[in-house]
N, C-alpha and C positions, 0 to 999 in steps of 0.2 A: 834894255838891261840884258847883259849875257847871263848864261847859266854858270852857277857856281860848281866848282870842282876842287875837291881836296886831293892833293897828291902825297903819297906816303909809300915808303918801302924802297926796295931795290930789285932789280930783275926786269924780265919782259913785262910789258904793259898789260894790266888787267883792269877793265872798266867794270864798275859795279852801279846797276840801276835799281832803285828802290821801287816800292809799290804805292798805291794810291794813299793819300793822306799822310804819308811818312816822309822821310828825308834820309840822306846818306848815312847819318849816325846810327841807323838801324842795323848796320853791319858790324857793329862794335864787337860783339862776341867772336867774330872770326877775323876781324880786321888785322890783328897783330900776327896771327899764324899765317895769313895770306901775305902779309907785307914782308914777311921774311923770305918769301920767295918770288914776289912780283912786285912791280911799281904799280901801286894801286891808284886809280883815277875814280874817286868816289863822287858821283854826280848828285846834286839836288836837282830833281826834275823842275821845269818851270812851274812857278806858283807855289812851290814847296820849299821848306828850309830856308837856306840863305839865297834861294832864287825866287823869293816871293814876288819880286817886281817883274819877273819875266812872265809872259803870258802863256798859259797852257791852252792849245788849240786842238785841232784834229791830230790823230796819231801820226800822220806823215809830216805835219808842221812841228810837232815835238820832236820827231826823229831828226829833222833838219836842224833844229836848235841844238840838240845834243851833238850831233856830228860836227858842228862848227867848233866845239871846244875839246874835241878829242885828239889823241896823238895820231901819227901817221899810220901806224899799225897796231893792233891790239886784240887781245882775247876779250870777249864780252860775256858777262854774267848778269842776267836780269831776273828780278823776282816779281811775279804776279803782273801788275800793269807795267813794270819795267821790263819784264820778259817780253811783253807784247810789243813795247817799243823797241826792243832788241831785234825781234823778228821783222818789224818794219825797217829798221836799219840794214838789216841782212838784204832784205828784198830790194832796197834802193841801191845796192852795191857798195856799201861801206866796207872799208879795208879791214875786215874782221878775219883773224886767223882761225879762232875756234869759238863756238857758242856754248855757254851754259844757260839753260832755261829752267827756272826754278818755279815750281808751283804756279804755271802759267798756261795760257791757252790761246789759240788764234782767234777764239770767239767766245766771249764770256756769257752769252745769253742763248738760251735753248732755241732752236728752230726745228722743223719738221724732220730735218735730216741731220740734226745735231743735238743729241740728248745729253752730252757731257758738259752741262753748264747750269747755271742758275736759271730760274724761271723769269721772264720779264717783270712779274709782279714783285719780285724781291728787290730788284733795282729801282723800280718805281717807288716802293716803300722807303728805300733809303733816300731818294731824291725829296720825298715829301717830308720825312724826318729831318733832313738837313736844313730845310727852310725854317723849321720850328724850333729845334734844339741842336744846334751845331755840336756842341761838345758831346752830349749824350750819344749822338749818331756815331761819331767817330769811336767812343768807347764801345759801343754796341758792336761796331765792325770789328774791333780788336777781339772781342769775346768769340766772334764767329770764326776768326782766323784760327784760334787755338781749340776750337771745338773737337772733342773726341781725341785730342792728342794725349799721349801717355805722360806728357809734361806740361799739361794744360795750365795749371796755376802759375808755374814759373815762367812760361811763355807769355801769358797775359800780363804778368807783373813787368817783364822785360819790355814789351811792347808799350805798356802804360808809361813806364819810366822815361822811355825815349820820346814819347809822341810829341810834346811841346818843347823839347829842349832847344830846338832852333826857332822857337817862334810858332804861331798857329799858321797853317797853310791858308791861302786866301779862300774865301768862299767861292769866289769866280773859278778858281783852279779846281777845287773839289767838284763843283758842278760840271765843269768841262771834262774832268776825269770820268765822272759817272756817264756822261754822253759818249765818251770813247767806249766804255765798257758795255754800254747798251747798244751801240751801233757798229762799231768796227768789226770787221770780219776779214782775217787774212788768210783764211784756208786755201784759197785758190792759188796763192803765191807760194805756198810751202815747198812744192817740188823744185823751185828756182833757188832754194837756199843750199848752196853746195858745201858750206863749211861742215866739218865734223862738229857734231852737237850732242851734248849730253843733257838729257832731260831728267831732272830730279823732281820727283813727285811723291808726296805722301799718300799712303793708301787710305788715310782718313780725312782727306781734304774735303771740307764742306763748301768751299767757295768755287774751286776749280777741280772737279771730281777726277779721280785717278783715270777715268776713261779718256780724258782729254790729253793727259800725258802719254798714255799708251798709243793714242792716234798720232800724236806728234812724233814719237820715236819711230812708228811705222812708216810715216809719211815723209819725213825729212830723208833725203837721199843717203845722208851719212849719220843718221840718228841713232841714239842708243838710250835705253831707259835705265835709270836707277830708281827703283821703287822702294821708298823708305817705309819700313813697317812701324805701325802704331804712331804714325806722324801725320800731322794735319797740314796746315798751310804755310808754316814758317820753319822749315827744317833747319836753317842755319841758326835759329834761337833755340829750338827744342832739341836739337841733336848736332851741336856745333862741331864736335870732334869728327863724327862720321862724314859730316858734310864736307869740312875742310879737307880731309883726306881723300875723299872722292874727287873733289874739284882739283886738288893738286896732282893726283895721279893722272886724271884725264888731260890736264893742260900740259904736263910734263912728258907723258909717255904715250898717250893714245895716238 
């Protein structure tokens, strides 16, 4: 089963990749504004949304599945786990013109040399909870994404409204995604990503701390950082106008 892609808009190609447990519909608040300037290729990652029958594996396997359904050249915008997949695509030489990395990280779990991440215990708790109460775990994860945001209630409401619109993600895909979050570490390959890259990161992000965004912007050869104030993990929901303006300006003028 191939990966589902929704195509909308006119102009240069822009691919959008969502995060863990969600689907391409999560981009709805910025979809029309971006589609006015770009031809959007909105992907449902394997095991999610309308790609539920596709298998979610290791990050490089997911990157290969996504690459197979993308246009010949494109700009790429990835959020959270989708941003991690975006970095994997860039490292494998995908035909990407520019990168927008949103609330993401090359490594989601803390190590002795990597403090900008969740503790392993947090992800282990999610894995345990997922096995006992599937829906509650997803809803708790949504709450964590909006924690400390200046528009937290509206952001949580938007996430909850969209969560199951395209059906429930498969339990297998959710567990495989958590394994990627727990095990994948792309830091070593960051200097090989030559594309101009905009790193958009909220200063109140509880899932991928701002230190990860700062590190990415400093380490990517052509990286720059947009640090969004009073913003948590989902800037395109909590601050859609500022997000869209920044992405359009970067893609058209940087």
